[in-house]
DRENRO-889549 format. One record per residue: x, y, z of N, C-alpha, C in turn; residue number from 0. Coordinates in steps of 0.001 Angstrom, whole numbers, plus 500000, padded with zeros to 6 digits. Example, Ala and Ser with C-alpha at 12.3 -4.5 7.8 and 13.67 -1.06 7.14 Angstrom:
+--------+--------+--------+--------+--------+--------+--------+--------+--------+-----+
:    nc1 :    nc2 :    nc3 :   cac1 :   cac2 :   cac3 :    cc1 :    cc2 :    cc3 : seq :
+--------+--------+--------+--------+--------+--------+--------+--------+--------+-----+
: 513190 : 494310 : 507800 : 512300 : 495500 : 507800 : 513200 : 496700 : 507800 :   0 :
: 512850 : 497750 : 507080 : 513670 : 498940 : 507140 : 512900 : 500030 : 507870 :   1 :
+--------+--------+--------+--------+--------+--------+--------+--------+--------+-----+
//
This chain:
+--------+--------+--------+--------+--------+--------+--------+--------+--------+-----+
:    nc1 :    nc2 :    nc3 :   cac1 :   cac2 :   cac3 :    cc1 :    cc2 :    cc3 : seq :
+--------+--------+--------+--------+--------+--------+--------+--------+--------+-----+
: 488865 : 484503 : 520848 : 490280 : 484733 : 521096 : 490923 : 485472 : 519922 :   0 :
: 490636 : 485004 : 518692 : 491187 : 485632 : 517496 : 490783 : 487097 : 517419 :   1 :
: 489531 : 487392 : 517751 : 489050 : 488775 : 517713 : 489775 : 489628 : 518744 :   2 :
: 490010 : 489116 : 519938 : 490670 : 489874 : 520993 : 492109 : 490207 : 520633 :   3 :
: 492818 : 489252 : 519996 : 494202 : 489503 : 519593 : 494259 : 490606 : 518546 :   4 :
: 493354 : 490547 : 517569 : 493333 : 491553 : 516510 : 493045 : 492939 : 517061 :   5 :
: 492080 : 493043 : 517978 : 491741 : 494339 : 518566 : 492890 : 494880 : 519400 :   6 :
: 493621 : 493988 : 520092 : 494758 : 494417 : 520894 : 495859 : 494987 : 520004 :   7 :
: 496133 : 494340 : 518870 : 497134 : 494851 : 517932 : 496748 : 496218 : 517398 :   8 :
: 495465 : 496399 : 517099 : 494999 : 497683 : 516580 : 495184 : 498785 : 517609 :   9 :
: 494837 : 498504 : 518883 : 494967 : 499500 : 519952 : 496427 : 499852 : 520206 :  10 :
: 497290 : 498818 : 520226 : 498705 : 499068 : 520477 : 499329 : 499924 : 519397 :  11 :
: 498930 : 499702 : 518156 : 499516 : 500452 : 517050 : 499184 : 501929 : 517138 :  12 :
: 497978 : 502274 : 517606 : 497595 : 503672 : 517718 : 498290 : 504364 : 518878 :  13 :
: 498889 : 503589 : 519783 : 499550 : 504168 : 520938 : 501068 : 504108 : 520812 :  14 :
: 501576 : 504037 : 519586 : 503014 : 504007 : 519348 : 503644 : 505315 : 519827 :  15 :
: 504873 : 505250 : 520305 : 505576 : 506428 : 520794 : 506139 : 507230 : 519633 :  16 :
: 505860 : 508503 : 519595 : 506310 : 509360 : 518512 : 507740 : 509833 : 518778 :  17 :
: 508565 : 509874 : 517749 : 509920 : 510381 : 517868 : 509894 : 511904 : 517891 :  18 :
: 511092 : 512488 : 517958 : 511165 : 513918 : 518230 : 511517 : 514782 : 517029 :  19 :
: 511915 : 514202 : 515882 : 512213 : 515050 : 514734 : 510918 : 515665 : 514221 :  20 :
: 510985 : 516848 : 513582 : 509763 : 517551 : 513153 : 508835 : 516701 : 512292 :  21 :
: 509383 : 515969 : 511324 : 508520 : 515186 : 510440 : 507904 : 514001 : 511180 :  22 :
: 508612 : 513474 : 512175 : 508098 : 512337 : 512929 : 507037 : 512749 : 513948 :  23 :
: 507069 : 514004 : 514381 : 506089 : 514462 : 515351 : 504701 : 514612 : 514741 :  24 :
: 504637 : 514716 : 513414 : 503364 : 514968 : 512740 : 502629 : 513661 : 512443 :  25 :
: 501324 : 513672 : 512685 : 500478 : 512560 : 512270 : 499980 : 512869 : 510871 :  26 :
: 500575 : 512217 : 509881 : 500200 : 512469 : 508504 : 499000 : 511640 : 508084 :  27 :
: 498616 : 511780 : 506824 : 497478 : 511020 : 506303 : 497900 : 510269 : 505052 :  28 :
: 497180 : 509166 : 504793 : 497489 : 508273 : 503683 : 496149 : 507791 : 503156 :  29 :
: 495746 : 508274 : 501987 : 494445 : 507928 : 501417 : 494626 : 506972 : 500241 :  30 :
: 493780 : 505952 : 500172 : 493855 : 504949 : 499115 : 492481 : 504732 : 498492 :  31 :
: 492450 : 504729 : 497160 : 491249 : 504352 : 496412 : 491659 : 503238 : 495464 :  32 :
: 491065 : 502056 : 495633 : 491460 : 500897 : 494837 : 490231 : 500223 : 494258 :  33 :
: 490274 : 499961 : 492951 : 489170 : 499273 : 492296 : 489657 : 498098 : 491488 :  34 :
: 488895 : 497021 : 491491 : 489208 : 495848 : 490692 : 488030 : 495547 : 489773 :  35 :
: 488299 : 495445 : 488464 : 487251 : 495259 : 487471 : 487471 : 493918 : 486768 :  36 :
: 486634 : 492944 : 487048 : 486764 : 491612 : 486450 : 486229 : 491666 : 485019 :  37 :
: 487091 : 491304 : 484043 : 486662 : 491370 : 482649 : 486522 : 489987 : 482015 :  38 :
: 487086 : 488960 : 482660 : 486895 : 487583 : 482220 : 487167 : 486674 : 483411 :  39 :
: 487006 : 485365 : 483215 : 487239 : 484441 : 484318 : 488696 : 484457 : 484771 :  40 :
: 489596 : 484804 : 483864 : 491017 : 484743 : 484172 : 491688 : 486109 : 484322 :  41 :
: 491031 : 487188 : 483929 : 491696 : 488488 : 483929 : 490843 : 489571 : 484588 :  42 :
: 491536 : 490582 : 485106 : 490869 : 491772 : 485648 : 491802 : 492963 : 485476 :  43 :
: 491230 : 494151 : 485580 : 491982 : 495401 : 485530 : 491810 : 496107 : 486873 :  44 :
: 492911 : 496581 : 487425 : 492868 : 497284 : 488709 : 493294 : 498739 : 488535 :  45 :
: 492631 : 499610 : 489282 : 492984 : 501028 : 489300 : 493299 : 501435 : 490742 :  46 :
: 494280 : 502307 : 490891 : 494708 : 502730 : 492224 : 495061 : 504205 : 492210 :  47 :
: 494557 : 504937 : 493202 : 495013 : 506299 : 493478 : 495425 : 506325 : 494940 :  48 :
: 496633 : 506799 : 495198 : 497138 : 506842 : 496569 : 497743 : 508216 : 496821 :  49 :
: 497336 : 508860 : 497906 : 497811 : 510211 : 498225 : 498338 : 510246 : 499653 :  50 :
: 499525 : 510832 : 499833 : 500129 : 510964 : 501151 : 500280 : 512454 : 501487 :  51 :
: 500136 : 512755 : 502784 : 500404 : 514097 : 503295 : 501305 : 513987 : 504519 :  52 :
: 502246 : 514933 : 504658 : 503118 : 514947 : 505839 : 502325 : 515209 : 507118 :  53 :
: 501274 : 516022 : 507008 : 500385 : 516304 : 508130 : 498978 : 515871 : 507731 :  54 :
: 498057 : 515865 : 508685 : 496736 : 515334 : 508396 : 496008 : 516226 : 507381 :  55 :
: 495806 : 515706 : 506169 : 495147 : 516407 : 505062 : 495817 : 517755 : 504806 :  56 :
: 497143 : 517795 : 504907 : 497878 : 519039 : 504707 : 499343 : 518702 : 504426 :  57 :
: 500043 : 519620 : 503762 : 501473 : 519488 : 503501 : 501731 : 518290 : 502575 :  58 :
: 501427 : 518486 : 501302 : 501485 : 517424 : 500291 : 502841 : 516714 : 500254 :  59 :
: 502791 : 515388 : 500135 : 503992 : 514571 : 500039 : 504055 : 513788 : 498717 :  60 :
: 502946 : 513115 : 498326 : 503046 : 512147 : 497238 : 501655 : 511803 : 496718 :  61 :
: 501520 : 511628 : 495390 : 500297 : 511069 : 494822 : 500695 : 510116 : 493694 :  62 :
: 500023 : 508960 : 493652 : 500313 : 507916 : 492678 : 499033 : 507510 : 491970 :  63 :
: 499115 : 507417 : 490638 : 498035 : 506869 : 489819 : 498569 : 505577 : 489197 :  64 :
: 497850 : 504486 : 489360 : 498368 : 503196 : 488931 : 497283 : 502397 : 488200 :  65 :
: 497697 : 501752 : 487101 : 496799 : 500906 : 486323 : 497482 : 499561 : 486123 :  66 :
: 496764 : 498474 : 486393 : 497377 : 497154 : 486289 : 496422 : 496157 : 485663 :  67 :
: 496999 : 495112 : 485062 : 496219 : 494004 : 484536 : 496636 : 492745 : 485285 :  68 :
: 495640 : 491976 : 485717 : 495871 : 490809 : 486550 : 495441 : 489545 : 485807 :  69 :
: 496242 : 488497 : 485946 : 495899 : 487205 : 485359 : 495871 : 486169 : 486478 :  70 :
: 494717 : 485480 : 486615 : 494520 : 484520 : 487690 : 494946 : 483133 : 487203 :  71 :
: 496149 : 482739 : 487593 : 496673 : 481433 : 487201 : 495834 : 480329 : 487831 :  72 :
: 495542 : 480485 : 489113 : 494633 : 479621 : 489860 : 493862 : 480537 : 490811 :  73 :
: 492839 : 480029 : 491517 : 492150 : 480883 : 492491 : 493077 : 481438 : 493581 :  74 :
: 494211 : 480776 : 493803 : 495130 : 481209 : 494855 : 496302 : 482030 : 494332 :  75 :
: 496621 : 481902 : 493043 : 497825 : 482502 : 492479 : 497475 : 483509 : 491388 :  76 :
: 497982 : 484749 : 491545 : 497704 : 485828 : 490592 : 499002 : 486490 : 490156 :  77 :
: 499105 : 486796 : 488862 : 500242 : 487572 : 488350 : 499722 : 488925 : 487859 :  78 :
: 500583 : 489953 : 487967 : 500153 : 491321 : 487651 : 501269 : 492090 : 486947 :  79 :
: 500875 : 492875 : 485932 : 501748 : 493861 : 485305 : 501109 : 495230 : 485508 :  80 :
: 501918 : 496242 : 485829 : 501334 : 497541 : 486161 : 502204 : 498693 : 485674 :  81 :
: 501527 : 499838 : 485459 : 502195 : 501106 : 485167 : 501661 : 502154 : 486136 :  82 :
: 502569 : 502962 : 486677 : 502162 : 504014 : 487585 : 502844 : 505331 : 487273 :  83 :
: 502162 : 506427 : 487615 : 502723 : 507775 : 487468 : 502563 : 508495 : 488805 :  84 :
: 503646 : 509126 : 489276 : 503608 : 509751 : 490592 : 504207 : 511157 : 490562 :  85 :
: 503697 : 511993 : 491468 : 504211 : 513333 : 491741 : 504693 : 513312 : 493190 :  86 :
: 505979 : 513635 : 493415 : 506589 : 513472 : 494736 : 507184 : 514785 : 495208 :  87 :
: 506786 : 515219 : 496401 : 507444 : 516322 : 497100 : 508176 : 515696 : 498279 :  88 :
: 509460 : 515471 : 498124 : 510213 : 514705 : 499115 : 510718 : 515542 : 500276 :  89 :
: 510433 : 516847 : 500289 : 510919 : 517704 : 501357 : 509819 : 518133 : 502302 :  90 :
: 510016 : 517958 : 503597 : 509058 : 518367 : 504614 : 509195 : 519860 : 504871 :  91 :
: 508073 : 520597 : 504667 : 508040 : 522051 : 504873 : 509087 : 522766 : 504016 :  92 :
: 509227 : 522318 : 502759 : 510135 : 522986 : 501825 : 509369 : 523289 : 500543 :  93 :
: 509929 : 524175 : 499731 : 509318 : 524534 : 498453 : 510200 : 524114 : 497279 :  94 :
: 510907 : 522996 : 497437 : 511800 : 522526 : 496394 : 511041 : 521943 : 495212 :  95 :
: 511792 : 521668 : 494137 : 511199 : 521103 : 492927 : 510675 : 519698 : 493202 :  96 :
: 509567 : 519360 : 492555 : 508995 : 518028 : 492698 : 509737 : 517035 : 491813 :  97 :
: 509618 : 515765 : 492186 : 510114 : 514661 : 491367 : 508911 : 513986 : 490727 :  98 :
: 509023 : 513670 : 489439 : 507939 : 512984 : 488734 : 508429 : 511591 : 488333 :  99 :
: 507584 : 510609 : 488590 : 507994 : 509216 : 488441 : 507108 : 508463 : 487461 : 100 :
: 507752 : 507688 : 486587 : 507078 : 506664 : 485801 : 507531 : 505321 : 486362 : 101 :
: 506579 : 504435 : 486616 : 506883 : 503188 : 487321 : 506296 : 501987 : 486585 : 102 :
: 507135 : 500973 : 486350 : 506688 : 499693 : 485817 : 506904 : 498634 : 486892 : 103 :
: 505964 : 497697 : 487017 : 506126 : 496674 : 488048 : 505558 : 495341 : 487603 : 104 :
: 506164 : 494279 : 488140 : 505680 : 492912 : 487956 : 505400 : 492345 : 489346 : 105 :
: 504331 : 491569 : 489464 : 503894 : 491134 : 490791 : 503316 : 489726 : 490753 : 106 :
: 503524 : 488995 : 491842 : 502905 : 487693 : 492053 : 502210 : 487721 : 493407 : 107 :
: 500936 : 487323 : 493445 : 500191 : 487238 : 494689 : 499761 : 485813 : 494954 : 108 :
: 499821 : 485410 : 496218 : 499449 : 484040 : 496580 : 498663 : 484066 : 497884 : 109 :
: 497569 : 483297 : 497938 : 496707 : 483231 : 499123 : 496578 : 481783 : 499579 : 110 :
: 496510 : 481609 : 500898 : 496273 : 480281 : 501463 : 495768 : 480453 : 502892 : 111 :
: 495509 : 479354 : 503567 : 495067 : 479407 : 504956 : 496077 : 478701 : 505845 : 112 :
: 496268 : 479270 : 507035 : 497152 : 478703 : 508041 : 496348 : 478558 : 509329 : 113 :
: 496029 : 477327 : 509687 : 495164 : 477079 : 510842 : 493863 : 477890 : 510748 : 114 :
: 493252 : 477854 : 509574 : 491994 : 478534 : 509267 : 492121 : 480053 : 509164 : 115 :
: 493327 : 480567 : 509347 : 493545 : 482010 : 509221 : 493952 : 482331 : 507785 : 116 :
: 493238 : 483222 : 507094 : 493610 : 483558 : 505710 : 494916 : 484344 : 505668 : 117 :
: 495823 : 483909 : 504822 : 497134 : 484534 : 504678 : 497318 : 484939 : 503218 : 118 :
: 497845 : 486152 : 502999 : 498152 : 486564 : 501628 : 499583 : 487069 : 501545 : 119 :
: 500252 : 486697 : 500444 : 501621 : 487101 : 500159 : 501620 : 487921 : 498871 : 120 :
: 502444 : 488965 : 498842 : 502601 : 489756 : 497632 : 504086 : 490005 : 497380 : 121 :
: 504585 : 489527 : 496229 : 505967 : 489738 : 495804 : 505944 : 490696 : 494608 : 122 :
: 506721 : 491776 : 494684 : 506675 : 492768 : 493609 : 508076 : 493259 : 493266 : 123 :
: 508318 : 493438 : 491964 : 509541 : 494068 : 491466 : 509132 : 495369 : 490783 : 124 :
: 509780 : 496477 : 491158 : 509441 : 497792 : 490603 : 510648 : 498422 : 489919 : 125 :
: 510378 : 499061 : 488783 : 511385 : 499828 : 488061 : 510905 : 501284 : 488054 : 126 :
: 511570 : 502138 : 488809 : 511126 : 503506 : 489031 : 512026 : 504474 : 488260 : 127 :
: 511444 : 505191 : 487307 : 512170 : 506159 : 486492 : 511830 : 507552 : 487014 : 128 :
: 512791 : 508164 : 487723 : 512554 : 509401 : 488452 : 513119 : 510590 : 487694 : 129 :
: 512236 : 511540 : 487388 : 512624 : 512765 : 486691 : 512828 : 513855 : 487738 : 130 :
: 514070 : 514071 : 488119 : 514398 : 515027 : 489161 : 514837 : 516356 : 488549 : 131 :
: 515069 : 517358 : 489412 : 515552 : 518649 : 488922 : 516969 : 518526 : 488375 : 132 :
: 517747 : 517559 : 488894 : 519079 : 517295 : 488375 : 519025 : 516116 : 487412 : 133 :
: 520063 : 515263 : 487429 : 520063 : 514085 : 486551 : 518926 : 513132 : 486898 : 134 :
: 518334 : 512508 : 485886 : 517300 : 511506 : 486121 : 517917 : 510253 : 486734 : 135 :
: 517115 : 509550 : 487525 : 517606 : 508392 : 488260 : 516635 : 507243 : 488068 : 136 :
: 517172 : 506025 : 487975 : 516344 : 504823 : 487915 : 516560 : 504001 : 489178 : 137 :
: 515466 : 503690 : 489882 : 515513 : 502829 : 491058 : 514903 : 501477 : 490697 : 138 :
: 515549 : 500404 : 491134 : 514948 : 499080 : 491062 : 514676 : 498631 : 492500 : 139 :
: 513434 : 498259 : 492761 : 513023 : 497988 : 494136 : 512322 : 496633 : 494233 : 140 :
: 512604 : 495915 : 495311 : 511943 : 494648 : 495611 : 511029 : 494846 : 496813 : 141 :
: 509816 : 494244 : 496750 : 508853 : 494398 : 497832 : 508228 : 493034 : 498177 : 142 :
: 508062 : 492802 : 499477 : 507354 : 491605 : 499927 : 506383 : 491999 : 501038 : 143 :
: 505114 : 491632 : 500866 : 504090 : 491943 : 501862 : 503428 : 490668 : 502344 : 144 :
: 503270 : 490559 : 503669 : 502595 : 489436 : 504306 : 501407 : 489991 : 505083 : 145 :
: 500207 : 489452 : 504842 : 499038 : 490022 : 505495 : 497962 : 489011 : 505800 : 146 :
: 496954 : 489489 : 506549 : 495789 : 488679 : 506854 : 494581 : 489587 : 507024 : 147 :
: 493410 : 489003 : 506836 : 492150 : 489710 : 507017 : 491285 : 488852 : 507940 : 148 :
: 490969 : 489385 : 509121 : 490262 : 488618 : 510145 : 488835 : 489128 : 510268 : 149 :
: 487882 : 488290 : 509906 : 486469 : 488681 : 509990 : 486001 : 488661 : 511442 : 150 :
: 485413 : 489782 : 511875 : 484826 : 489852 : 513209 : 483369 : 489419 : 513184 : 151 :
: 482667 : 489828 : 512124 : 481305 : 489369 : 511836 : 481077 : 489646 : 510344 : 152 :
: 479839 : 489681 : 509892 : 479583 : 489884 : 508468 : 479892 : 491308 : 508000 : 153 :
: 479937 : 492240 : 508935 : 480154 : 493645 : 508578 : 481570 : 494125 : 508854 : 154 :
: 482149 : 493734 : 509970 : 483435 : 494283 : 510397 : 484551 : 493243 : 510284 : 155 :
: 485760 : 493758 : 509986 : 486936 : 492895 : 509927 : 488175 : 493691 : 510319 : 156 :
: 489239 : 492977 : 510617 : 490534 : 493583 : 510903 : 491495 : 493220 : 509778 : 157 :
: 492160 : 494217 : 509227 : 493189 : 493997 : 508211 : 494550 : 494316 : 508830 : 158 :
: 495505 : 493381 : 508720 : 496859 : 493574 : 509225 : 497835 : 493120 : 508145 : 159 :
: 498818 : 493945 : 507827 : 499894 : 493468 : 506978 : 501190 : 494218 : 507263 : 160 :
: 502280 : 493578 : 506895 : 503602 : 494187 : 507024 : 504332 : 494012 : 505701 : 161 :
: 504944 : 495110 : 505215 : 505640 : 495058 : 503935 : 507071 : 495551 : 504082 : 162 :
: 507985 : 494779 : 503529 : 509405 : 495148 : 503511 : 509794 : 495528 : 502087 : 163 :
: 510479 : 496661 : 501932 : 510907 : 497152 : 500624 : 512405 : 497401 : 500656 : 164 :
: 513093 : 497031 : 499592 : 514522 : 497314 : 499510 : 514861 : 497828 : 498116 : 165 :
: 515612 : 498923 : 498073 : 516077 : 499507 : 496819 : 517494 : 499011 : 496544 : 166 :
: 517712 : 498490 : 495342 : 519005 : 497912 : 494998 : 520015 : 499011 : 494685 : 167 :
: 521230 : 498796 : 495103 : 522282 : 499791 : 494904 : 522776 : 499787 : 493460 : 168 :
: 522986 : 500989 : 492916 : 523596 : 501171 : 491599 : 524676 : 502239 : 491731 : 169 :
: 525262 : 502632 : 490604 : 526292 : 503670 : 490650 : 525719 : 505011 : 491110 : 170 :
: 524428 : 505258 : 490816 : 523815 : 506534 : 491177 : 522918 : 506452 : 492406 : 171 :
: 522568 : 505224 : 492846 : 521592 : 505055 : 493917 : 522188 : 504212 : 495032 : 172 :
: 522144 : 504730 : 496251 : 522567 : 503951 : 497415 : 521450 : 502979 : 497812 : 173 :
: 521832 : 501825 : 498269 : 520844 : 500851 : 498736 : 520197 : 501354 : 500032 : 174 :
: 518903 : 501203 : 500125 : 518227 : 501515 : 501386 : 516951 : 500685 : 501468 : 175 :
: 516473 : 500502 : 502680 : 515301 : 499665 : 502897 : 514230 : 500450 : 503641 : 176 :
: 513037 : 499896 : 503618 : 511876 : 500527 : 504246 : 510951 : 499434 : 504754 : 177 :
: 510252 : 499726 : 505858 : 509254 : 498787 : 506370 : 507944 : 499531 : 506629 : 178 :
: 506836 : 498920 : 506184 : 505512 : 499510 : 506384 : 504614 : 498525 : 507128 : 179 :
: 504201 : 498927 : 508327 : 503275 : 498104 : 509102 : 501908 : 498785 : 509113 : 180 :
: 500873 : 498011 : 508806 : 499531 : 498569 : 508653 : 498526 : 497717 : 509410 : 181 :
: 497634 : 498379 : 510135 : 496528 : 497693 : 510785 : 495300 : 498596 : 510735 : 182 :
: 494138 : 498003 : 510478 : 492948 : 498825 : 510279 : 491684 : 498056 : 510634 : 183 :
: 490659 : 498820 : 510941 : 489312 : 498283 : 511088 : 488603 : 498464 : 509756 : 184 :
: 488067 : 497369 : 509226 : 487373 : 497418 : 507956 : 485876 : 497272 : 508117 : 185 :
: 485140 : 497901 : 507202 : 483676 : 497852 : 507209 : 483209 : 497420 : 505825 : 186 :
: 482482 : 496331 : 505758 : 481896 : 495885 : 504496 : 480622 : 496679 : 504239 : 187 :
: 480731 : 497696 : 503381 : 479560 : 498518 : 503069 : 478566 : 497757 : 502203 : 188 :
: 479067 : 496826 : 501383 : 478235 : 495968 : 500550 : 479085 : 494758 : 500178 : 189 :
: 478556 : 493883 : 499310 : 479328 : 492725 : 498881 : 480536 : 493119 : 498038 : 190 :
: 480488 : 494298 : 497444 : 481564 : 494710 : 496542 : 482372 : 495915 : 497031 : 191 :
: 482007 : 496513 : 498157 : 482681 : 497722 : 498636 : 483043 : 497570 : 500108 : 192 :
: 484276 : 497931 : 500453 : 484643 : 498011 : 501865 : 485463 : 499269 : 502122 : 193 :
: 485393 : 499737 : 503354 : 486110 : 500930 : 503812 : 487034 : 500511 : 504944 : 194 :
: 488262 : 501026 : 504916 : 489221 : 500708 : 505965 : 489744 : 501990 : 506607 : 195 :
: 489737 : 502004 : 507942 : 490260 : 503137 : 508708 : 491310 : 502582 : 509660 : 196 :
: 492544 : 503059 : 509539 : 493584 : 502457 : 510361 : 494822 : 503313 : 510498 : 197 :
: 495905 : 502645 : 510845 : 497187 : 503298 : 511135 : 498284 : 502612 : 510340 : 198 :
: 499193 : 503405 : 509764 : 500341 : 502879 : 509047 : 501611 : 503509 : 509595 : 199 :
: 502580 : 502662 : 509908 : 503892 : 503134 : 510339 : 504880 : 502883 : 509220 : 200 :
: 505551 : 503935 : 508797 : 506530 : 503848 : 507716 : 507918 : 504119 : 508292 : 201 :
: 508741 : 503082 : 508371 : 510097 : 503208 : 508898 : 511065 : 503246 : 507731 : 202 :
: 511696 : 504417 : 507506 : 512575 : 504594 : 506350 : 513685 : 505579 : 506705 : 203 :
: 514913 : 505211 : 506376 : 516080 : 506071 : 506576 : 516142 : 506626 : 507990 : 204 :
: 516005 : 505751 : 508964 : 516087 : 506058 : 510403 : 514931 : 506927 : 510888 : 205 :
: 513898 : 507110 : 510063 : 512706 : 507845 : 510467 : 511572 : 506865 : 510735 : 206 :
: 510691 : 507225 : 511660 : 509496 : 506442 : 511931 : 508300 : 507365 : 511743 : 207 :
: 507620 : 507231 : 510599 : 506542 : 508149 : 510226 : 505193 : 507513 : 510549 : 208 :
: 504298 : 508290 : 511135 : 502994 : 507809 : 511575 : 501914 : 508384 : 510662 : 209 :
: 501083 : 507524 : 510125 : 500076 : 507936 : 509166 : 498710 : 507359 : 509506 : 210 :
: 497698 : 508218 : 509473 : 496317 : 507771 : 509582 : 495853 : 507374 : 508194 : 211 :
: 495379 : 506150 : 508054 : 495013 : 505613 : 506744 : 493505 : 505567 : 506578 : 212 :
: 493035 : 506003 : 505414 : 491633 : 505864 : 505038 : 491590 : 505292 : 503626 : 213 :
: 490918 : 504155 : 503468 : 490895 : 503511 : 502165 : 489496 : 503113 : 501742 : 214 :
: 489235 : 503221 : 500433 : 487991 : 502754 : 499831 : 488360 : 501716 : 498787 : 215 :
: 487802 : 500521 : 498913 : 488122 : 499410 : 498026 : 486822 : 498852 : 497440 : 216 :
: 486816 : 498625 : 496128 : 485601 : 498077 : 495529 : 485947 : 497080 : 494428 : 217 :
: 485009 : 496179 : 494161 : 485137 : 495183 : 493100 : 483947 : 495324 : 492157 : 218 :
: 484227 : 495204 : 490856 : 483163 : 495305 : 489858 : 483329 : 494163 : 488854 : 219 :
: 482240 : 493465 : 488561 : 482266 : 492357 : 487619 : 481716 : 492837 : 486274 : 220 :
: 482590 : 492947 : 485272 : 482196 : 493436 : 483953 : 481963 : 492308 : 482954 : 221 :
: 481993 : 491074 : 483421 : 481751 : 489951 : 482523 : 480285 : 489943 : 482097 : 222 :
: 480049 : 489528 : 480861 : 478688 : 489432 : 480365 : 477948 : 488307 : 481071 : 223 :
: 476748 : 488606 : 481500 : 475934 : 487601 : 482165 : 475313 : 486662 : 481131 : 224 :
: 475377 : 485367 : 481416 : 474782 : 484381 : 480493 : 473399 : 484009 : 480977 : 225 :
+--------+--------+--------+--------+--------+--------+--------+--------+--------+-----+
//
């Protein structure tokens, strides 16, 4: 039953109705490369590269490089500090100046089970320093993600999560919110590597953007063997 529900959600998401504005009509792409390097029993370092395109592997939108350090308070509770650098082309089919971002973030992650279903929560605060062609702007953003990973067998799984983001209003920045819904089929290539192929819907500023997601995730244990 659990497998059938997950597959139904995946199929429904790929059949979402596309809106009519030019940017919404395009099926864009969203590529993720994420690595976690365990350096002690309590700490690890994570690396992330994320690239977005307005169209499939075309029409550049955004690239982010992120480095974070994680501290495992308990097996279920993790705290994270991170720094990121991004290059942003916020205009669809335009040749305007890019925005360059330096980003600091603090994060808390928590995992538990609900009726044997694994549940993960991610709470994040971001401080975004945006270097624009005009005056520089600082955004403070709050993010909450709720997700689950449903194993179909030893090789395949379904990943589903939904994330809500809100930017706090300041004298220079209007408040606005965003929602990201993601569902994917995952493949365990090995004990430390998995690949995810799925769909992400990004609802922001009255737009509904459709993205094909491809992600590579790996874990590496750098602790000395005794």
